[in-house]
C-alpha positions as CSV (number, residue, x, y, z in Angstrom):
1,M,0.0,0.0,0.0
2,P,1.5,3.4,-1.0
3,I,2.6,5.8,1.7
4,R,0.3,8.8,2.1
5,L,1.3,11.9,0.1
6,D,1.4,14.1,3.2
7,E,3.8,11.7,4.9
8,L,6.0,11.6,1.8
9,Q,5.9,15.4,1.6
10,E,7.1,15.7,5.2
11,R,10.0,13.3,4.6
12,A,10.9,15.4,1.5
13,R,10.7,18.6,3.5
14,V,13.1,17.3,6.1
15,A,15.6,16.0,3.6
16,V,15.5,19.3,1.6
17,R,15.9,21.4,4.7
18,E,18.9,19.4,5.8
19,A,20.5,19.7,2.3
20,L,19.8,23.5,2.2
21,A,21.5,23.9,5.6
22,R,24.8,23.1,3.9
23,C,24.3,25.8,1.3
24,P,24.4,29.6,1.3
25,P,21.3,31.2,2.8
26,I,18.4,31.9,0.4
27,P,17.7,35.7,0.4
28,A,14.4,36.5,2.2
29,A,12.8,38.1,-0.8
30,F,13.5,35.1,-2.9
31,R,12.4,32.7,-0.1
32,Q,9.0,34.4,0.1
33,E,8.3,33.4,-3.5
34,L,9.0,29.7,-3.2
35,V,6.4,27.1,-3.8
36,I,6.5,23.3,-3.3
37,G,5.1,21.1,-6.0
38,V,4.8,17.3,-6.5
39,R,4.6,15.2,-9.5
40,I,4.1,11.5,-9.9
41,D,6.6,9.5,-11.9
42,G,5.6,5.9,-11.8
43,N,6.2,4.7,-8.2
44,E,8.2,7.8,-7.4
45,R,7.0,11.1,-6.0
46,V,9.1,14.0,-7.0
47,F,8.9,17.1,-4.7
48,E,10.3,20.3,-6.0
49,L,10.9,23.6,-4.3
50,Y,10.8,26.3,-6.9
51,K,10.2,29.9,-7.8
52,A,7.3,30.1,-10.2
53,G,7.7,31.7,-13.6
54,E,5.4,33.3,-16.1
55,R,4.9,29.9,-17.6
56,P,5.4,26.4,-16.0
57,E,8.6,25.9,-18.1
58,D,10.0,29.1,-16.7
59,A,9.9,27.8,-13.1
60,L,13.3,27.9,-11.3
61,V,13.7,24.7,-9.3
62,I,16.1,25.2,-6.4
63,A,15.7,21.8,-4.7
64,R,14.3,18.4,-5.5
65,A,13.6,15.3,-3.5
66,V,12.6,11.9,-5.0
67,L,10.9,9.3,-2.8
68,N,9.6,5.8,-3.3
69,A,5.8,5.9,-2.9
70,S,5.6,2.3,-1.7
71,T,8.4,2.3,0.9
72,G,8.8,6.0,1.7
73,D,12.5,5.7,1.0
74,L,14.4,8.8,0.0
75,K,16.0,8.0,-3.3
76,Q,17.6,11.4,-4.1
77,V,18.0,15.0,-3.0
78,E,19.3,17.7,-5.2
79,V,20.0,21.3,-4.3
80,F,20.9,24.0,-6.8
81,P,22.5,26.9,-4.8
82,E,23.8,28.5,-8.0
83,R,20.2,29.5,-8.8
84,W,19.8,31.9,-5.9
85,T,23.4,33.0,-5.3
């Protein structure tokens, strides 16, 4: 049985927060514009922290966490500090 989406989101949030702690701080004005989104890719749930753009393809992803929907295991965390520094 798949893990509930809100549980996966919390695991992703913790993983991304830990990864961001090792990066330069995100400027406050930039931070206020951040949104979290999720997309389903087979048995994976991909959570992205991003700054929305005019069009969806203009979104600026600053962090991504990929979790297995069945086990809740964190598969990958990526952070892109060059996008806010």
